[in-house]
C-alpha positions in Angstrom: 0.2 0.0 -0.1 1.5 3.5 -1.1 1.8 6.5 1.2 -1.3 8.2 -1.0 -3.4 5.4 -0.4 -2.7 5.3 3.4 -3.2 9.0 3.4 -6.5 8.7 1.7 -8.1 5.7 4.0 -6.8 7.8 7.3 -8.6 11.1 5.8 -12.0 8.9 5.0 -12.0 7.5 8.5 -10.6 10.4 10.5 -12.5 13.3 9.0 -15.9 12.0 9.8 -14.8 11.4 13.4 -13.5 15.1 13.8 -16.6 16.7 12.1 -19.0 14.7 14.4 -17.1 15.5 17.6 -16.9 19.3 16.8 -20.5 19.5 15.6 -21.7 17.5 18.8 -19.6 19.0 21.2 -19.8 18.3 24.7 -18.2 14.8 26.3 -17.6 13.7 22.7 -15.5 16.8 21.4 -13.7 16.9 25.0 -12.8 13.0 24.8 -11.4 13.5 21.4 -9.4 16.5 22.5 -8.1 14.6 25.6 -6.9 11.7 23.4 -5.0 13.9 20.9 -3.6 15.9 23.9 -2.2 12.9 25.2 -0.6 11.5 22.0 0.6 14.9 21.4 2.4 15.2 24.8 3.9 11.5 24.3 5.4 12.7 20.9 6.9 15.7 22.5 8.3 13.6 25.3 9.8 11.5 22.9 11.6 14.3 20.8 12.7 16.0 24.1 14.4 12.6 25.1 16.7 12.9 22.2 18.2 15.8 23.8 18.3 14.4 27.1 17.9 10.7 28.6 17.1 11.7 32.0 13.5 12.8 31.7 11.3 11.9 34.7 8.6 9.1 34.1 7.0 9.2 30.9 3.8 8.2 32.5 4.0 11.2 35.0 4.7 13.5 31.9 1.6 12.6 30.1 -0.6 11.9 33.1 0.3 15.4 34.5 -0.9 17.0 31.4 -4.1 15.3 31.4 -4.8 16.4 34.8 -4.2 19.9 33.8 -6.6 19.3 31.0 -9.0 17.8 33.2 -9.0 20.8 35.7 -9.7 23.2 33.0 -12.8 21.0 31.9 -14.0 20.6 35.5 -13.6 24.2 36.7 -15.1 25.7 33.6 -18.4 23.6 34.0 -18.3 24.4 37.5 -18.2 28.1 37.2 -14.9 28.1 38.8 -12.5 29.0 35.9 -10.8 31.9 37.8 -9.2 29.4 39.9 -7.5 27.8 36.7 -5.2 31.1 36.4 -3.6 29.8 39.6 -3.0 26.4 38.6 -1.2 26.9 35.2 2.2 28.1 36.9 2.0 26.1 39.8 1.8 22.7 37.8 5.1 22.6 35.8 6.9 24.3 38.8 5.6 21.3 41.2 6.4 18.8 38.9 10.2 19.9 38.4 10.7 18.7 41.9 10.8 15.0 40.2 13.7 16.0 38.2 15.6 16.5 41.4 15.8 12.7 41.7 17.8 12.3 38.4 21.2 13.7 37.3 22.0 17.5 36.9 23.0 17.2 33.4 20.3 18.7 31.2 18.4 20.2 34.0 17.5 23.2 32.2 16.2 21.4 29.1 14.0 19.1 31.3 12.4 21.8 33.2 12.0 24.3 30.5 10.9 21.6 27.9 8.2 20.4 30.5 6.8 24.0 30.8 7.1 24.6 27.0 5.2 21.2 26.4 2.2 22.2 28.5 1.9 25.7 26.9 2.5 24.5 23.4 0.3 21.4 23.6 -2.2 21.3 26.7 -3.3 24.9 26.8 -3.8 25.0 23.2 -6.1 22.0 23.3 -8.0 23.8 26.3 -8.3 26.8 23.9 -10.0 24.6 21.4 -12.5 23.3 24.0 -13.2 26.9 25.2 -13.6 28.1 21.4 -16.4 25.1 20.9 -18.1 26.2 24.2 -17.7 30.0 23.4 -21.5 30.6 24.1 -20.8 29.5 27.7 -17.4 31.1 28.0 -18.9 34.5 27.0 -21.7 34.1 29.5 -19.2 33.1 32.1 -17.2 36.1 31.5 -20.4 38.4 31.3 -23.5 36.9 33.0 -25.6 39.5 31.3 -24.4 38.8 27.9 -27.1 39.1 25.1 -26.9 36.5 22.3 -29.8 38.0 20.4 -27.3 41.0 19.1 -25.4 38.5 17.2 -28.3 36.6 15.2 -30.8 37.9 13.0 -33.8 35.6 14.7 -36.3 36.8 17.1 -37.4 33.1 18.2 -35.6 32.4 21.4 -35.7 28.6 20.5 -33.8 29.4 17.3 -30.9 31.7 19.2 -30.5 28.9 21.5 -29.7 26.6 18.6 -27.6 29.2 16.8 -25.4 29.9 19.9 -24.9 26.2 20.6 -23.5 25.8 17.2 -21.4 28.9 16.8 -18.5 27.2 18.5 -18.6 24.6 16.2 -19.1 26.7 13.1 -15.9 28.9 14.2 -14.0 25.5 14.4 -14.8 24.4 11.2 -13.7 27.7 9.6 -10.2 27.3 11.4 -9.9 23.8 10.2 -10.9 24.9 6.6 -8.6 27.8 6.6 -5.6 26.0 7.6 -6.1 23.0 5.3 -6.8 25.4 2.3 -3.7 27.5 3.5 -1.2 24.6 3.7 -2.6 23.2 0.3 -2.2 26.6 -1.4 0.9 27.3 -0.1 2.1 23.9 -1.4 1.1 24.5 -4.8 1.7 28.1 -5.0 5.6 27.6 -3.8 5.9 24.7 -5.8 5.1 26.7 -9.2 6.2 30.1 -8.3 8.5 29.8 -5.3 11.9 31.4 -5.7 12.5 33.3 -2.4 13.3 31.1 0.4 11.3 31.6 3.6 12.9 30.4 7.1 15.4 28.3 4.7 17.5 26.7 7.7 14.2 25.4 9.5 12.3 24.4 6.3 14.3 24.6 3.2 11.5 24.1 0.6 9.1 26.9 2.1 9.1 30.1 0.3 7.6 33.8 0.3 5.4 33.1 -2.6 4.0 29.9 -1.1 3.3 31.6 2.1 1.7 34.4 0.4 -0.3 32.1 -1.6 -1.2 30.2 1.6 -2.5 33.3 3.3 -4.8 34.3 0.2 -6.3 30.8 0.2 -7.0 31.0 4.0 -8.8 34.5 3.2 -10.8 33.2 0.5 -12.2 30.6 3.0 -12.9 33.4 5.7 -14.8 35.3 3.1 -16.8 32.3 1.9 -17.7 32.0 5.8 -18.4 35.5 6.1 -20.7 35.5 3.0 -22.8 32.4 3.8 -23.0 32.9 7.9 -25.8 35.3 8.7 -25.1 36.2 12.1 -24.0 40.0 12.6 -20.2 39.8 13.4 -19.4 37.4 10.7 -16.4 39.5 9.9 -14.8 37.2 12.6 -14.4 34.7 10.1 -12.0 36.9 8.2 -10.0 37.6 11.1 -9.8 33.8 11.9 -8.8 33.2 8.2 -6.0 36.2 8.6 -4.7 34.4 11.8 -4.9 30.9 10.2 -3.0 32.1 7.5 -0.1 33.7 9.3 0.0 32.4 12.8 -0.9 28.9 11.5 2.3 28.9 9.0 4.5 30.0 12.0 3.1 27.1 14.1 4.3 24.7 11.3 7.7 26.1 11.4 7.8 25.9 15.0 7.4 22.1 15.0 9.7 22.0 12.1 12.4 23.6 14.1 11.8 21.2 17.0 12.1 18.2 14.9 15.1 19.5 13.0 17.0 20.0 16.5 16.3 16.5 17.4 17.0 15.0 14.3 13.5 13.4 13.1 11.5 13.6 10.1 8.2 13.1 11.8 7.0 13.5 15.5 6.0 9.7 15.5 4.6 7.2 12.6 1.3 6.9 14.5 -0.9 8.0 11.7 -0.1 5.9 8.5 1.0 8.2 5.9 0.7 11.2 7.8 3.4 11.1 10.3 2.4 11.9 14.3 -0.4 13.7 16.0 1.7 16.8 16.5 2.7 17.0 12.8 -1.1 17.1 12.0 -1.8 19.6 14.4 1.3 21.9 14.6 -0.7 24.8 12.8 -3.8 24.4 14.9 -1.7 24.6 18.2 -0.5 28.0 17.4 -3.8 29.3 16.1 -6.2 28.2 19.0 -5.2 30.7 21.5 -5.2 33.7 19.1 -8.5 32.8 18.2 -9.8 32.2 21.5 -8.5 35.9 22.4 -10.0 37.6 19.2 -13.5 35.9 19.9 -13.7 37.0 23.7 -12.5 40.7 22.6 -14.8 41.0 19.6 -18.1 38.9 20.5 
């Protein structure tokens, strides 16, 4: 079975699962994020281990990340999200105590990589959950938030349906923008690319490809803007702009990590696609920015 066939089979299986999880939200979507976070943290752990063989327990590395993810979910649904701000700095500092039992060699690498892993992966996954639950998050921030102003509907029942699916549509716009951006960047760079962009990190990327990717993402944003009826649909254009710029940066960040540790893919977990991190690198960079924009503009 060649690589293209593997990629097509994985896409045919994976895409419906992701679409279903995003649309139905709740436990379904949270479980998907929980699993993705575990695999991504494990891959990050393995890559860091190329730099130092003295990392603390692999189980501890993954388990602590999942605890952080679980706490965010619990506190959010209990209306106690403010306490999560205190948990974020405590977790990595507390867990660095476990490194005191190993050699002092690469101590800075072990501690800093753990902290970065939490911010790079786990908090981005949490941001995705908050984007899906944006209707609840906005009410959490402002208990008097009026959703009627967002939709061209008078029926309270219709407004409830629209606001419960708002997060799903925003996530779909992110996925579509990044996918089109990647494809447009690849084909534009292949046909027109001459000026190298971050050559030492990713030799094949060009400025022409990056601009083509941004244009592709903006086209997706314009389509969502045109076909969605809620009053602040211009948010899709902002999301497309973030996906077309920050998303490409996220891809380069993971390329930098892989080049440093000397691996082509973060793992071979997904046939024909590499690892989980290889599939979500752009999404990790985009999600915190999009969440910030949603809170500010909505």
